[in-house]
N, C-alpha and C positions, 0 to 999 in steps of 0.2 A: 504493500500500500504506500502511495506517495502522500505523506501527511501534510496537511495544512494548505494545499493548493486552493482550497475553497474559502480561504480566510476572508475574501471580499464578499462572499455570499452572506446575506442576512437571513439566517435560518430560523425564522420566527413563524411557526405554523399557526393557523387560526386557534384562538383560545389559549395559546401558549402550551398546547399539549405536546408531550414527548413520545407519544405512542402513535405510530403512523403505519397505515397499510399502503404499500406502494404497488400500484398496477404496473406491470412490466410488459413491454412489447417485444424486447429482445435484450440480449446481454450487452451489446455495445452501447445502447441507449441507457439502460438501467445501471450499468457498471459504475460510472462516476457519481451518480446520485447515491447509490448504496455506499460507496466509498466515503462520501462526505457525511452522510447522515450517521453511518456507523462510527465514523471518526469523531463525531460530536456526541455520541452516546445515546442516540435515539433508540427506542424499542421498535423494531421493525419486523415486518413480514412481507414477503414478495407474493403477489397474487398474479399468476399468469393466466389471464383469460383473453384469448385471441382466436375466436372461432372463425375469423376471417382468413386465417392463414391456410393456403392451399399449395401443394397437396399435404397429406398427413405427414409424409416424410419431412417436408420443410418445417412443419409445426414441431415435430419431435427434435429436429436439429436445433432449432432456436430455443426450445425449452431446455434441452440438455445443457447448452452453453450457459443459460441463465442459472440453472441449478448449480452448475460447477462453481461459478464465481460466488454466488450467495452462500453456498456451503463453506467456501474458503473463508468467508467473513463470519461464519457462525450464525447466519440469518436463515430462519425457516422459510420454506416455500410451499405454496399451495397451487395445484393445478385446478383452475376453475371450470374444467370440462370443455371438451371440443364440440360445441353445439353448432355444427355446420348447418344443419337443417334450419335452425332458428335464424341464423345469420342470413341464409339464402332467402328465407321468407321475408325478413325485415328489409332486404335490399331489392326485392322483386320490383321490376319496372325501372330500376336505376342502373341497369347493366352498362349503359353507354354514357353514363355521367363521367366527366373528366376527374382526374385527381384533384382533390380539395373541393370537389363539388358536393352535391346533396348526398350521394352515396357514402362519402366519407363521414359526413355529419351523422347519418343514421348508424354507421359502423361505430363511431366514437360514442354515440349515445348508448348503444347496447352495451359496450364494454364498460363504460362508466357506471351505468345502472347496476350491472352485476357486481362491480367492485364496491359500490356504495352499499348494496344489499349484504355483501359478505362482511364489510366493515361493521355494519350495524349488528349483524348476527354474532360476530366474534369480539365485540367490545372495543373496536378501534374508533376513536372519536374523529379521526382525520384520515382522509385518503388523498393520494396524489397519483400522478402517472408519469411515466418516462416518455410518453409519446411526444411531448412538446420540445424535447431537447434536440430532435432531429430538424435540420434546416430544410428538409424536404416536406415537412408538415407545416400547416398554418397554426401557429401556437394559439391564436385567438379562437380558432375553430375548436381546437382540442379543449382549451380551458372552458369554453362556453358549454361544452357537453358535460364536463365535470361539475360545473356550477348548477346546471339544470338537474342533474342526478341528485345532488345534495339538497337542492331546494325542495324537492318533493319527499324528502326523507329526514324528518326531524330527528336530531340526535347524532348526526354525522355531518362533517364539514369537508369541503374540497379545498385543497391547498393549491392555488393557481400560480405556482412559483415559476419564474423564467429560468430554467436550469441551464440554458445554453449561454447565458451571459457570464461575463467575468471569469472566463477560463473554462466554462463547462464544455463547450464544443471542442475546444482544443484538447481537454483531458479525455474526452470521449474517444478521440482518435488515438491518443497516446496509450490509453489503457487497453484499447482493442488490440493494438500491436503487441503490447507487453504480455497480454494474456492469450494472444493468438486466437481471438474469438472467431467463430464462424462468420463469414462475410456474405450476408444475403444480398441479392442483386436486384430485388424488386420489393415493392411495398409489402406484399404478402398475399393479397386476395387473388382469386382466379381471374378477375378482370384486369388487375394490374399485371399479372403474368401474361395474359393475352396481349395487352397493349405493348408491354415491353418486348415480347418476342416479335410482334409485328414490326415495331420500330427497328429491331435488330435485323430482321429479314430484309427490310427495305434498304439497309446499309451494308448488306452482305455479311453480316455477323452471325455466328452460330447461336442457336437457341440456348436458353438458360439450362444449365445442368446443376443438380442439387448436390451439396456436400463436398464441393471441390475447392472452394476458395476460403482461405483463412487469413486474417490480418497478420502481417509480419512474416508470412511464409512466401518465399519467392514464387511467382508464377507469371503468366502473361498479363499484360496491362488490363485492368478492368475497364470495360467499355463505359462511355459516358452514360449517365442515368437519364431516363426519359424526361422527367419534369425539370423545369428550371428552378433554381434555388429560390426559396421564399424569404423575402427580406424581413417579414414581420418577426419581431422578437429579438432581432439582432442588436 
């Protein structure tokens, strides 16, 4: 662990609570947040609820990497179940929405609702998510979903912290290389996979293959990602 890099973060959760349930989307995004919160003595639990991830192999790869790092820090993890049918039902009719469009809002809403429900059931007064640390996500869109979930569930609060600022984004890449985390090459859902593979095909690039790329491990250059960087939250 690289101690103290988060010194410029003001880690002050709603209500001053020190017990936090952290929804995780993947190890690279979750890693620096866990490192900082554990380093400051927070009581933590990782909640991996991501029924959007397709296929199941990719889901298990991302979960395994998350478990590996959390266990290294002595932090418990919970698999929130792979409810693909529910996710497909909630996103029906939104198959051709662009990244950061309405489908993503519905996806974030579902994941934050389940996280809030688990936080309430297990006595966590505050929940947060690692989704917003990624520059490929709209941090306002992510936080709005968390705040909506909390608003309809008295007894739990969402922590809309900007994890990417003041060294968070930089540490995310550093830690991913140090830990040699699995390097996913698309957002996660079946529609993201479809669009990314189409983008690659149009440029003469091979389709995505799962389980091959890891940060810090020499390989061929990773192709550019499909979406443009999102400036919000920087």
